[in-house]
N, C-alpha and C positions, 0 to 999 in steps of 0.2 A: 347601509353598508355595502349592498350590491353596487349601487351607483357611484360608490367612493373608490371602488377598485381600481379604475384607470388612473387615479390621482395618488394612489398609495406609495408608488416609488419616489414621488417627491417628499413624501412625508417621511420616508425611511432615510432620506439623505441627511436628516437633521443630525447635528454633531453630538448632542446630548438628549438623554432620555426626557428631560424636562421640555426642551424644544421640540421633540417629536410629539409629546402629549399636546403641547400647545397648537402645533401645526394641525394635529388630528381633529382638535376641538374646533378650530377655525374652519377646517373643511367641513366637518359635519353641520355646522352652523350654516354655512353658505349652501350646502346642498339641501338642507332642510328647508331653507327659504324658497330654493329653486322648485323642490318638490310641492311645497304649499302653492306657489305661483301655478304649477302645472295644474294643481287640483282647481284652483280658481278659473284657470282657462277652460278646464273641461266643463265646469259648471256653466260659464259664459256660453260656450259653444252649445251646449245642450239647450240652454234658454233661447238661444238665438236661431237653432236649427242648423248649426254649422257642423258639417261631418266630412271626414277624410275617408275615401273608398280605398279598396285594395287597388283599383285601377289608377288612383292618384299616386299611390306608393310605387306602383309598377312604373309608371311615367317619370317619376322623380329618380328612380334608379336608373333607368335607361338614359335620361339625360346626364346624371352625373358619370355613367360609364362612357357615354360618348365624349363628354367634355374632356375626360382624362384619357381618351384614345385607348381604352382598355377593352380587351374581349371579355366575354362573360366569364370564363375560367380565370383569367388574370383579376377580374373584379372580386371573384369569390376568394382567390388567395390573398388579396389586398385586406379584406375583411377579416380573414382568419389570422393574418399577421398582427392586426389590431386587437385581436382577441374577441371578436364578435361572430356569433353563429349568425345564419341568415335570419332566423327568426327574431333574434335579438336586435339585429340592425334594422329589419322592417318595423319593429316596435318603435325603436328610437325615432326613426325617420317619421313615423306616423304622428308621434308627439310633436316633432318639429313642424311638420306640416300644419297640423291642427293649430298650432301657435301663431304660425305665420298667417293662416286664414282669419283667425280671429282678431289679430292685430290689423291686417288690412281693413277688416270691416269697422272695427271700433276705433283705431288710432289714425289710419291714413288721412281722414278727413281734418285731422288736427294739424297736418303738415302742408305748408305752402311754400314752395321753392320758386321764387321769381326769377326771370331772366336777368333783372337787375342785380339780384344777389348772386347769381352765377357768374356774371361779368366781374363783379367786384371781387369774387374769388379768383377768377382768373388773372385779375390784375394783380392781386396780392401775390400769387404765385410767380407772376413775372417779376415782380420787385424782388422777391426772394432769390431769384436766379440771376439778378442783375439787369434785367429787362427794363426799359425806360418807358413810361406812359407818355404818349404824345397826343396833341389834340390839334385840329384843323379849326382855327378860331378866327373870327371877325369881332370888332369891338366898335362900340360907341362911346365917345369921351364927352362928358358935361363938365367944363373946367370950372374950378372954384379959384377966385382971384387971391394972390398972396394978401396976407392981413385981413382976410374976411372975418367978420364977426361971427359969432355962434348963430345969430339971427340970419345973417346973410348965407351961411352954410346950410342951414335948415331950409332956406328958401330954395337953394339950388338942389338939395335933395327932393324937395317936393316937385321941382320941375323934372328931376331925373325920373321919379316915380310915375309922373304923368306920361313921360316918353315911353317908359316901359310897358305901361298898360295898352299901348297902341301897337306894340311889336309883335310880329310873328315871324316864323322862318321864311315865309314868302316874301316878306316886305323889309326884312332887316338889312339886306344889302343896299337897297335904295335908300333907306333912312339913315344908314351910315354915311353915305356919300353927302346926304343932304345936311346933317347934324355935325359931322366931323368924326372921323374914325376910318374904318375899312378893314381889309384882310390883315391878319397877323401871320397868317399861313400855319404851318405845322410847328408847334412849340411845346415844350415840357413845361408843366406847372412851376418847376424849379427856374425857369428862365425869366420870371416876372418877380417883383418885390412879394415878400412874404405875405402881405396882407391881400394881395390880388391872387397869388399863385395858390394859396390854401383853398380859397373859394372856387376858383377855376377848376381845380382838380376834382372837385365833387360834382362837378356838372355832367351829365350824360349826353350822349351823341343825339343832336336834334333839340337841346334844352337852351333856354336864353336865361340869363341869370337876372336876379334883382339888382339894382344899383349897388356897387361895391366902392367904398370910400378909399381913395389912393391918395397919395401925397399932392397930387395937382388937381383932383376932382373926382367925379363919379364915373366909374367904368361900367358899361352893360356888355357882358360877353354872350356871344353865340358860338355854341360848339356844333360845327357841321359834322364831325366824325371824331371818334377816338381810336387809337391802336396802340400796340405794344412795339416799341423799337427793338431792333435786333434780328439778325436773319435765322438764328437757330431756335428760336422760340416758336412753338406752333401757334397758329392763328385761333382766335376765339371759336370759330365754328369747328375747328379740328378738335378741340378740347371741350366743348360745351357739354356734349352728352355724358362723357366721362365724369367732369365735375359735377354735373347734375345727380348722377347716381350716387357719388360719393357724399355730396350734401344730403340727399334724400335719406341715404342709410344711416348717416349721423343723426339727422333730425328724429328718424323713426325710433332709433335705440333710446334717445333722450325721452321722447313722447311715451315709448312702451314703459320705460321705468316709472315715469309719473303715473301712468294709467294703473299699472300694478300696485303701486303705492296706494291709489286712491281704492283700489278694489280690496286691498288688506285691510284698510281703515273701515270698510263697510261690513267686512265679514267678522264673524266670530272664530277666532283662531286660538287653540290651546296647544301651545309648544311644550312637548313633554320630553326632549331630549337634553 
């Protein structure tokens, strides 16, 4: 009931007594689960030797105060306005820090955000704002004659696969001149026929595609670089750290939820509310 106090004004906004009772029950159910999770976290912390010291709490409060550009007096006033005493706030913060330490030790290893995933998120954001993905591309073309039989097409594919096995970023340009092809320059995947553009759009900078069947033969693409078109959209390097933190926070929340579900299943819990 004490932990429910900050949320009671929302319950009181209910238009009918029935709705108010339903909201209150839902609130208590959620808080009870949260309190159970806190107890599980304390048990895990005790078993793992994880603890939060008064110095940890002092440092966290100081960091919060500095981040919000508040003096000590202003910070105390802000706590009072939110209905916290200093003792209550320190106790609440200590619980948060303990949860954070446990999750960093037990959950962080489950989360791996690669640079490729961050770049994919960057490009997704670029598309959402109207930015265009462009690629610096060279290609090699292995033609298929009009009217070729399925066996003849398969033979050309086998030849294309053999060529692909020999290609590296270092020899691609020379092979393109030798075999037929060359630089396409900066293009968007949408500039090519759909069957080629979709596959090209999946390639990372420095990557060479497998042979891709087009209308006139098999294409092998080499993407030298990728970028987002548009002068107003930040570069990948400018957004990389922010996007990484966002993706890490989101992944940690998902894994924390899974972890606590696992811990609840292992525990004996008697809900009496």
